[in-house]
N, CA, C and O of each residue as an XYZ file, in Angstrom:
636
protein
N      39.530    -76.251   -100.610
C      38.821    -75.533   -101.657
C      37.410    -76.073   -101.845
O      36.491    -75.333   -102.199
N      37.248    -77.370   -101.604
C      35.930    -77.974   -101.774
C      34.928    -77.334   -100.830
O      33.814    -77.005   -101.237
N      35.312    -77.156    -99.576
C      34.403    -76.564    -98.592
C      34.059    -75.129    -98.974
O      32.899    -74.727    -98.885
N      35.052    -74.358    -99.397
C      34.803    -72.978    -99.815
C      33.840    -72.937   -101.007
O      32.936    -72.103   -101.050
N      34.036    -73.829   -101.961
C      33.150    -73.890   -103.121
C      31.711    -74.134   -102.717
O      30.807    -73.438   -103.180
N      31.489    -75.125   -101.850
C      30.127    -75.430   -101.417
C      29.538    -74.314   -100.551
O      28.337    -74.056   -100.620
N      30.359    -73.655    -99.744
C      29.869    -72.521    -98.948
C      29.363    -71.414    -99.879
O      28.292    -70.848    -99.663
N      30.145    -71.119   -100.909
C      29.727    -70.087   -101.865
C      28.461    -70.486   -102.618
O      27.565    -69.664   -102.809
N      28.385    -71.731   -103.042
C      27.209    -72.210   -103.777
C      25.962    -72.118   -102.902
O      24.936    -71.591   -103.332
N      26.049    -72.627   -101.686
C      24.897    -72.592   -100.771
C      24.525    -71.152   -100.436
O      23.342    -70.815   -100.380
N      25.525    -70.300   -100.213
C      25.246    -68.884    -99.919
C      24.511    -68.226   -101.090
O      23.574    -67.455   -100.885
N      24.937    -68.529   -102.306
C      24.259    -67.965   -103.478
C      22.836    -68.505   -103.612
O      21.932    -67.773   -104.016
N      22.631    -69.774   -103.278
C      21.271    -70.325   -103.293
C      20.389    -69.614   -102.260
O      19.241    -69.276   -102.547
N      20.928    -69.390   -101.068
C      20.171    -68.711   -100.009
C      19.850    -67.274   -100.423
O      18.716    -66.818   -100.272
N      20.845    -66.568   -100.942
C      20.620    -65.197   -101.422
C      19.571    -65.196   -102.526
O      18.690    -64.336   -102.559
N      19.672    -66.165   -103.426
C      18.711    -66.270   -104.518
C      17.296    -66.479   -104.019
O      16.366    -65.827   -104.494
N      17.125    -67.384   -103.065
C      15.781    -67.638   -102.539
C      15.262    -66.429   -101.760
O      14.079    -66.100   -101.843
N      16.131    -65.772   -101.013
C      15.716    -64.560   -100.306
C      15.319    -63.480   -101.308
O      14.422    -62.679   -101.045
N      15.992    -63.464   -102.455
C      15.678    -62.483   -103.494
C      14.299    -62.668   -104.102
O      13.763    -61.739   -104.708
N      13.716    -63.849   -103.953
C      12.349    -64.071   -104.431
C      11.361    -63.225   -103.640
O      10.306    -62.843   -104.146
N      11.719    -62.938   -102.387
C      10.836    -62.160   -101.517
C      11.334    -60.722   -101.368
O      10.537    -59.788   -101.288
N      12.627    -60.558   -101.331
C      13.241    -59.253   -101.084
C      13.881    -58.763   -102.380
O      14.969    -59.218   -102.735
N      13.220    -57.834   -103.101
C      13.644    -57.487   -104.461
C      15.006    -56.808   -104.602
O      15.510    -56.682   -105.718
N      15.600    -56.377   -103.519
C      16.925    -55.759   -103.600
C      17.990    -56.814   -103.916
O      19.004    -56.506   -104.543
N      17.761    -58.046   -103.487
C      18.709    -59.133   -103.721
C      18.539    -59.673   -105.137
O      17.451    -59.591   -105.707
N      19.609    -60.225   -105.705
C      19.585    -60.611   -107.116
C      18.722    -61.816   -107.481
O      18.513    -62.059   -108.669
N      18.216    -62.574   -106.527
C      17.297    -63.672   -106.813
C      17.850    -64.711   -107.760
O      18.865    -65.349   -107.481
N      17.173    -64.875   -108.885
C      17.520    -65.920   -109.852
C      18.955    -65.779   -110.351
O      19.612    -66.782   -110.632
N      19.440    -64.564   -110.462
C      20.819    -64.382   -110.938
C      21.843    -64.951   -109.952
O      22.890    -65.452   -110.362
N      21.541    -64.873   -108.657
C      22.442    -65.463   -107.664
C      22.468    -66.978   -107.810
O      23.524    -67.602   -107.711
N      21.304    -67.560   -108.045
C      21.242    -69.006   -108.243
C      22.003    -69.387   -109.517
O      22.755    -70.362   -109.531
N      21.805    -68.624   -110.562
C      22.492    -68.865   -111.837
C      24.010    -68.766   -111.648
O      24.762    -69.574   -112.192
N      24.449    -67.778   -110.880
C      25.875    -67.603   -110.596
C      26.432    -68.808   -109.839
O      27.588    -69.184   -110.033
N      25.615    -69.412   -108.980
C      26.065    -70.592   -108.228
C      26.477    -71.724   -109.169
O      27.375    -72.499   -108.841
N      25.835    -71.827   -110.330
C      26.202    -72.860   -111.296
C      27.619    -72.623   -111.819
O      28.389    -73.564   -112.009
N      27.949    -71.357   -112.046
C      29.306    -71.022   -112.501
C      30.329    -71.276   -111.399
O      31.433    -71.753   -111.664
N      29.956    -70.956   -110.168
C      30.865    -71.219   -109.046
C      31.154    -72.720   -108.963
O      32.294    -73.131   -108.748
N      30.108    -73.529   -109.137
C      30.320    -74.979   -109.144
C      31.304    -75.362   -110.250
O      32.234    -76.135   -110.022
N      31.095    -74.824   -111.428
C      31.986    -75.127   -112.553
C      33.413    -74.705   -112.289
O      34.345    -75.444   -112.606
N      33.603    -73.523   -111.711
C      34.955    -73.022   -111.448
C      35.655    -73.828   -110.360
O      36.854    -74.092   -110.453
N      34.903    -74.223   -109.320
C      35.516    -74.958   -108.220
C      35.624    -76.458   -108.501
O      36.567    -77.106   -108.048
N      34.682    -77.002   -109.230
C      34.634    -78.453   -109.414
C      34.778    -78.824   -110.891
O      35.832    -79.291   -111.322
N      33.714    -78.611   -111.657
C      33.780    -78.950   -113.072
C      32.506    -78.473   -113.772
O      31.416    -78.485   -113.200
N      32.680    -78.060   -115.009
C      31.520    -77.713   -115.831
C      30.996    -78.951   -116.566
O      29.977    -78.888   -117.254
N      31.692    -80.059   -116.416
C      31.364    -81.274   -117.160
C      29.921    -81.752   -116.978
O      29.301    -82.170   -117.957
N      29.352    -81.704   -115.744
C      27.976    -82.199   -115.612
C      26.940    -81.366   -116.378
O      25.839    -81.835   -116.666
N      27.315    -80.130   -116.698
C      26.365    -79.226   -117.334
C      26.507    -79.292   -118.845
O      27.498    -78.829   -119.410
N      25.525    -79.864   -119.477
C      25.520    -79.885   -120.931
C      24.714    -78.711   -121.467
O      24.256    -77.850   -120.716
N      24.558    -78.702   -122.753
C      23.788    -77.640   -123.400
C      22.352    -77.607   -122.878
O      21.780    -76.536   -122.677
N      21.785    -78.780   -122.662
C      20.408    -78.854   -122.163
C      20.244    -78.154   -120.821
O      19.263    -77.446   -120.597
N      21.206    -78.356   -119.933
C      21.163    -77.713   -118.620
C      21.115    -76.197   -118.765
O      20.270    -75.535   -118.162
N      22.027    -75.651   -119.571
C      22.107    -74.195   -119.717
C      20.870    -73.627   -120.403
O      20.414    -72.537   -120.058
N      20.330    -74.357   -121.366
C      19.118    -73.887   -122.038
C      17.952    -73.844   -121.053
O      17.240    -72.843   -120.970
N      17.760    -74.930   -120.308
C      16.648    -74.985   -119.350
C      16.794    -73.908   -118.285
O      15.837    -73.192   -117.991
N      17.980    -73.788   -117.707
C      18.192    -72.803   -116.642
C      18.020    -71.371   -117.162
O      17.433    -70.525   -116.488
N      18.529    -71.116   -118.347
C      18.394    -69.771   -118.924
C      16.929    -69.458   -119.204
O      16.480    -68.337   -118.961
N      16.183    -70.427   -119.707
C      14.752    -70.210   -119.951
C      14.000    -69.935   -118.649
O      13.087    -69.110   -118.616
N      14.385    -70.625   -117.584
C      13.747    -70.365   -116.286
C      14.055    -68.947   -115.816
O      13.167    -68.249   -115.327
N      15.310    -68.518   -115.961
C      15.679    -67.155   -115.548
C      14.891    -66.116   -116.356
O      14.376    -65.147   -115.798
N      14.804    -66.326   -117.664
C      14.031    -65.406   -118.510
C      12.565    -65.403   -118.071
O      11.948    -64.344   -117.957
N      12.012    -66.593   -117.827
C      10.623    -66.693   -117.365
C      10.435    -65.964   -116.037
O       9.401    -65.334   -115.813
N      11.422    -66.049   -115.167
C      11.338    -65.351   -113.878
C      11.283    -63.839   -114.060
O      10.486    -63.159   -113.412
N      12.121    -63.319   -114.934
C      12.108    -61.875   -115.169
C      10.796    -61.426   -115.790
O      10.234    -60.403   -115.399
N      10.313    -62.186   -116.751
C       9.053    -61.845   -117.405
C       7.903    -61.946   -116.400
O       7.066    -61.047   -116.314
N       7.867    -63.043   -115.642
C       6.798    -63.240   -114.663
C       6.813    -62.153   -113.600
O       5.762    -61.692   -113.155
N       7.997    -61.754   -113.204
C       8.114    -60.739   -112.163
C       7.400    -59.456   -112.572
O       6.667    -58.868   -111.776
N       7.610    -59.030   -113.790
C       6.969    -57.796   -114.248
C       5.530    -58.045   -114.684
O       4.622    -57.319   -114.279
N       5.321    -59.066   -115.506
C       4.012    -59.292   -116.120
C       2.950    -59.645   -115.083
O       1.841    -59.114   -115.139
N       3.263    -60.523   -114.144
C       2.263    -60.936   -113.160
C       1.871    -59.765   -112.265
O       0.695    -59.596   -111.945
N       2.844    -58.958   -111.860
C       2.531    -57.774   -111.052
C       1.672    -56.781   -111.812
O       0.684    -56.272   -111.283
N       2.046    -56.507   -113.041
C       1.270    -55.578   -113.870
C      -0.109    -56.157   -114.178
O      -1.096    -55.423   -114.236
N      -0.176    -57.467   -114.373
C      -1.456    -58.124   -114.632
C      -2.418    -57.903   -113.465
O      -3.599    -57.631   -113.680
N      -1.919    -58.018   -112.232
C      -2.768    -57.802   -111.054
C      -3.371    -56.411   -111.042
O      -4.546    -56.239   -110.718
N      -2.566    -55.418   -111.396
C      -3.053    -54.035   -111.437
C      -4.079    -53.886   -112.557
O      -5.161    -53.340   -112.339
N      -3.748    -54.361   -113.738
C      -4.639    -54.231   -114.897
C      -5.943    -55.007   -114.703
O      -7.011    -54.530   -115.087
N      -5.859    -56.186   -114.116
C      -7.040    -57.034   -113.900
C      -8.080    -56.318   -113.037
O      -9.282    -56.529   -113.193
N      -7.607    -55.482   -112.140
C      -8.504    -54.747   -111.257
C      -8.799    -53.340   -111.778
O      -9.255    -52.475   -111.031
N      -8.535    -53.124   -113.063
C      -8.907    -51.858   -113.695
C      -7.895    -50.744   -113.552
O      -8.252    -49.579   -113.728
N      -6.665    -51.047   -113.244
C      -5.648    -50.030   -113.033
C      -5.108    -49.438   -114.324
O      -5.200    -50.037   -115.395
N      -4.553    -48.267   -114.196
C      -3.975    -47.558   -115.332
C      -2.458    -47.752   -115.352
O      -1.882    -48.410   -114.486
N      -1.851    -47.171   -116.344
C      -0.392    -47.190   -116.457
C       0.243    -46.518   -115.241
O       1.307    -46.929   -114.777
N      -0.418    -45.485   -114.735
C       0.096    -44.788   -113.557
C       0.163    -45.704   -112.332
O       1.104    -45.627   -111.542
N      -0.828    -46.557   -112.186
C      -0.810    -47.448   -111.028
C       0.239    -48.547   -111.184
O       0.806    -48.997   -110.189
N       0.506    -48.985   -112.412
C       1.579    -49.958   -112.638
C       2.923    -49.325   -112.265
O       3.737    -49.942   -111.577
N       3.143    -48.108   -112.717
C       4.383    -47.393   -112.394
C       4.476    -47.161   -110.887
O       5.525    -47.379   -110.280
N       3.372    -46.718   -110.291
C       3.344    -46.472   -108.842
C       3.622    -47.729   -108.044
O       4.352    -47.696   -107.053
N       3.040    -48.838   -108.476
C       3.262    -50.112   -107.799
C       4.731    -50.525   -107.886
O       5.313    -50.989   -106.905
N       5.319    -50.354   -109.059
C       6.736    -50.697   -109.247
C       7.621    -49.824   -108.360
O       8.537    -50.325   -107.709
N       7.350    -48.537   -108.335
C       8.115    -47.639   -107.460
C       7.892    -47.989   -105.988
O       8.809    -47.888   -105.173
N       6.681    -48.397   -105.661
C       6.368    -48.801   -104.289
C       7.130    -50.042   -103.858
O       7.545    -50.155   -102.705
N       7.315    -50.983   -104.796
C       8.091    -52.192   -104.485
C       9.542    -51.807   -104.192
O      10.151    -52.296   -103.241
N      10.077    -50.927   -105.025
C      11.478    -50.521   -104.868
C      11.676    -49.782   -103.544
O      12.587    -50.107   -102.783
N      10.842    -48.809   -103.272
C      11.000    -48.047   -102.025
C      10.596    -48.872   -100.813
O      11.192    -48.744    -99.744
N       9.589    -49.713   -100.977
C       9.143    -50.552    -99.869
C      10.191    -51.554    -99.433
O      10.206    -51.977    -98.277
N      11.067    -51.939   -100.348
C      12.117    -52.908   -100.025
C      13.056    -52.392    -98.934
O      13.691    -53.181    -98.234
N      13.141    -51.088    -98.794
C      14.020    -50.510    -97.765
C      13.391    -50.593    -96.378
O      14.055    -50.330    -95.375
N      12.113    -50.958    -96.322
C      11.403    -51.051    -95.047
C      10.886    -52.476    -94.853
O       9.721    -52.701    -94.524
N      11.803    -53.438    -95.071
C      11.491    -54.859    -95.003
C      11.013    -55.228    -93.616
O      11.586    -54.713    -92.656
N      10.033    -56.058    -93.428
C       9.217    -56.742    -94.411
C       7.914    -55.999    -94.738
O       7.341    -56.204    -95.808
N       7.456    -55.162    -93.849
C       6.145    -54.532    -94.041
C       6.116    -53.624    -95.269
O       5.067    -53.458    -95.892
N       7.250    -53.040    -95.617
C       7.312    -52.152    -96.771
C       7.045    -52.865    -98.081
O       6.585    -52.253    -99.045
N       7.336    -54.175    -98.120
C       7.098    -54.940    -99.343
C       5.611    -55.156    -99.595
O       5.216    -55.493   -100.711
N       4.797    -54.969    -98.587
C       3.346    -55.086    -98.755
C       2.738    -53.699    -98.929
O       1.922    -53.475    -99.823
N       3.137    -52.785    -98.079
C       2.574    -51.432    -98.133
C       3.069    -50.672    -99.363
O       2.306    -49.924    -99.974
N       4.335    -50.854    -99.731
C       4.923    -50.110   -100.845
C       4.153    -50.232   -102.151
O       3.720    -49.215   -102.692
N       3.965    -51.443   -102.679
C       3.235    -51.567   -103.939
C       1.769    -51.168   -103.803
O       1.181    -50.614   -104.732
N       1.184    -51.450   -102.647
C      -0.211    -51.067   -102.414
C      -0.352    -49.544   -102.470
O      -1.208    -49.015   -103.180
N       0.502    -48.847   -101.712
C       0.450    -47.382   -101.676
C       0.838    -46.786   -103.024
O       0.235    -45.807   -103.465
N       1.832    -47.362   -103.677
C       2.262    -46.855   -104.980
C       1.160    -46.944   -106.018
O       0.937    -46.002   -106.778
N       0.472    -48.074   -106.050
C      -0.636    -48.242   -107.001
C      -1.783    -47.294   -106.649
O      -2.423    -46.727   -107.535
N      -2.033    -47.130   -105.366
C      -3.102    -46.235   -104.914
C      -2.824    -44.801   -105.349
O      -3.687    -44.140   -105.928
N      -1.630    -44.332   -105.070
C      -1.247    -42.961   -105.442
C      -1.237    -42.805   -106.961
O      -1.721    -41.803   -107.487
N      -0.689    -43.791   -107.661
C      -0.668    -43.738   -109.121
C      -2.064    -43.647   -109.707
O      -2.301    -42.892   -110.650
N      -2.982    -44.411   -109.153
C      -4.355    -44.407   -109.661
C      -5.055    -43.091   -109.332
O      -5.850    -42.595   -110.130
N      -4.767    -42.533   -108.177
C      -5.324    -41.211   -107.844
C      -4.794    -40.149   -108.806
O      -5.536    -39.269   -109.242
N      -3.500    -40.242   -109.133
C      -2.911    -39.297   -110.088
C      -3.514    -39.452   -111.486
O      -3.535    -38.504   -112.271
N      -4.000    -40.648   -111.783
C      -4.651    -40.895   -113.077
C      -6.074    -40.344   -113.091
O      -6.736    -40.345   -114.129
N      -6.540    -39.873   -111.935
C      -7.866    -39.272   -111.863
C      -8.963    -40.187   -111.368
O     -10.140    -39.839   -111.457
N      -8.611    -41.336   -110.855
C      -9.618    -42.273   -110.357
C     -10.104    -41.872   -108.974
O      -9.425    -41.154   -108.239
N     -11.289    -42.349   -108.640
C     -11.858    -42.133   -107.307
C     -11.093    -42.988   -106.299
O     -10.524    -44.018   -106.661
N     -11.076    -42.564   -105.039
C     -10.362    -43.335   -104.016
C     -10.823    -44.795   -103.919
O     -10.014    -45.684   -103.657
N     -12.108    -45.039   -104.128
C     -12.622    -46.414   -104.051
C     -11.988    -47.298   -105.152
O     -11.577    -48.428   -104.892
N     -11.921    -46.760   -106.372
C     -11.309    -47.505   -107.469
C      -9.808    -47.667   -107.219
O      -9.240    -48.725   -107.491
N      -9.171    -46.621   -106.701
C      -7.738    -46.691   -106.411
C      -7.450    -47.782   -105.380
O      -6.440    -48.478   -105.483
N      -8.317    -47.935   -104.400
C      -8.141    -48.980   -103.390
C      -8.292    -50.368   -104.023
O      -7.547    -51.290   -103.692
N      -9.262    -50.509   -104.938
C      -9.469    -51.783   -105.627
C      -8.236    -52.147   -106.469
O      -7.783    -53.292   -106.463
N      -7.713    -51.167   -107.179
C      -6.523    -51.384   -108.000
C      -5.331    -51.737   -107.107
O      -4.524    -52.593   -107.468
N      -5.218    -51.096   -105.966
C      -4.127    -51.383   -105.031
C      -4.192    -52.817   -104.537
O      -3.162    -53.468   -104.363
N      -5.397    -53.306   -104.312
C      -5.558    -54.697   -103.916
C      -5.071    -55.620   -105.035
O      -4.420    -56.633   -104.778
N      -5.391    -55.260   -106.269
C      -4.905    -56.028   -107.417
C      -3.394    -56.029   -107.487
O      -2.776    -57.039   -107.823
N      -2.804    -54.895   -107.169
C      -1.345    -54.794   -107.149
C      -0.755    -55.744   -106.117
O       0.232    -56.430   -106.384
N      -1.350    -55.777   -104.963
C      -0.879    -56.648   -103.899
C      -1.046    -58.122   -104.275
O      -0.151    -58.928   -104.024
N      -2.167    -58.472   -104.864
C      -2.393    -59.853   -105.305
C      -1.399    -60.233   -106.405
O      -0.896    -61.356   -106.428
N      -1.121    -59.304   -107.308
C      -0.124    -59.549   -108.351
C       1.250    -59.786   -107.759
O       1.972    -60.685   -108.190
N       1.612    -58.981   -106.776
C       2.913    -59.143   -106.115
C       3.010    -60.502   -105.432
O       4.016    -61.198   -105.571
N       1.982    -60.876   -104.705
C       2.005    -62.158   -104.008
C       2.048    -63.323   -105.000
O       2.743    -64.312   -104.769
N       1.314    -63.206   -106.091
C       1.330    -64.244   -107.129
C       2.713    -64.340   -107.764
O       3.236    -65.434   -107.973
N       3.292    -63.196   -108.066
C       4.624    -63.154   -108.661
C       5.651    -63.774   -107.721
O       6.521    -64.524   -108.163
N       5.560    -63.472   -106.447
C       6.489    -64.025   -105.460
C       6.354    -65.544   -105.395
O       7.354    -66.259   -105.330
N       5.128    -66.028   -105.412
C       4.883    -67.473   -105.392
C       5.520    -68.137   -106.614
O       6.190    -69.162   -106.486
N       5.314    -67.556   -107.795
C       5.878    -68.100   -109.028
C       7.407    -68.098   -108.956
O       8.049    -69.069   -109.356
N       7.991    -67.006   -108.446
C       9.454    -66.935   -108.333
C       9.995    -68.019   -107.406
O      10.993    -68.667   -107.722
N       9.349    -68.215   -106.283
C       9.811    -69.227   -105.332
C       9.787    -70.611   -105.970
O      10.751    -71.368   -105.858
N       8.689    -70.936   -106.636
C       8.563    -72.254   -107.277
C       9.625    -72.440   -108.356
O      10.282    -73.480   -108.403
N       9.799    -71.446   -109.221
C      10.775    -71.582   -110.311
C      12.207    -71.618   -109.791
O      13.035    -72.351   -110.331
N      12.510    -70.856   -108.772
C      13.864    -70.865   -108.227
C      14.155    -72.177   -107.509
O      15.280    -72.674   -107.567
N      13.171    -72.737   -106.842
C      13.355    -74.067   -106.246
C      13.620    -75.083   -107.357
O      14.471    -75.960   -107.212
N      12.891    -74.960   -108.461
C      13.103    -75.853   -109.603
C      14.531    -75.724   -110.130
O      15.151    -76.726   -110.487
N      15.058    -74.500   -110.181
C      16.434    -74.300   -110.638
C      17.421    -75.055   -109.754
O      18.336    -75.712   -110.252
N      17.231    -74.956   -108.450
C      18.145    -75.610   -107.505
C      18.013    -77.133   -107.603
O      19.015    -77.848   -107.601
N      16.782    -77.620   -107.688
C      16.573    -79.069   -107.802
C      17.214    -79.604   -109.084
O      17.876    -80.641   -109.062
N      17.017    -78.900   -110.193
C      17.633    -79.322   -111.458
C      19.153    -79.338   -111.368
O      19.802    -80.219   -111.932
N      19.715    -78.377   -110.666
C      21.163    -78.341   -110.459
C      21.627    -79.627   -109.781
O      22.563    -80.276   -110.246
N      20.968    -79.995   -108.678
C      21.387    -81.190   -107.948
C      21.137    -82.460   -108.761
O      21.923    -83.405   -108.684
N      20.072    -82.492   -109.524
C      19.828    -83.644   -110.392
C      20.945    -83.759   -111.423
O      21.466    -84.846   -111.670
N      21.308    -82.618   -112.025
C      22.324    -82.635   -113.091
C      23.687    -83.053   -112.577
O      24.391    -83.829   -113.224
N      24.068    -82.529   -111.388
C      25.409    -82.894   -110.875
C      25.433    -84.296   -110.287
O      26.503    -84.871   -110.089
N      24.251    -84.851   -110.006
C      24.188    -86.201   -109.423
C      24.183    -87.307   -110.455
O      24.183    -88.486   -110.102
N      24.178    -86.946   -111.715
C      24.150    -87.967   -112.783
C      25.428    -88.754   -112.843
O      25.565    -89.645   -113.681
């Protein structure tokens, strides 16, 4: 049972880290689930209230950062609500065409959204670049925070 427990935990960590880049995968939630798998297979004893508070705050921060940082990139470059929506739809549809779709999807979505808002193609291209920068920034933040979640897990169980 010990080997099965660790296989599941590591698999959830891998899925979680892949989810930082590939939005179809559950990302932080997979990592969070790995903590429960550890508890079910081994023990919840190493995890105190502090552990759950910190991990939950990181997960909440990840969800907020995922949306806010992406939208910030669009807004920073003068984008409208339409380009934020277009970028979000582009991320979702682009995920089906991994890996290139994850770059083209939000870029094209923001571009089309901005054109629908009545902007000139030049402005739409600028906003699309902002969308792409927001996505890359958001991905970077997710990777760092999810690595922190995993490191904290190992620190907590190693006490």
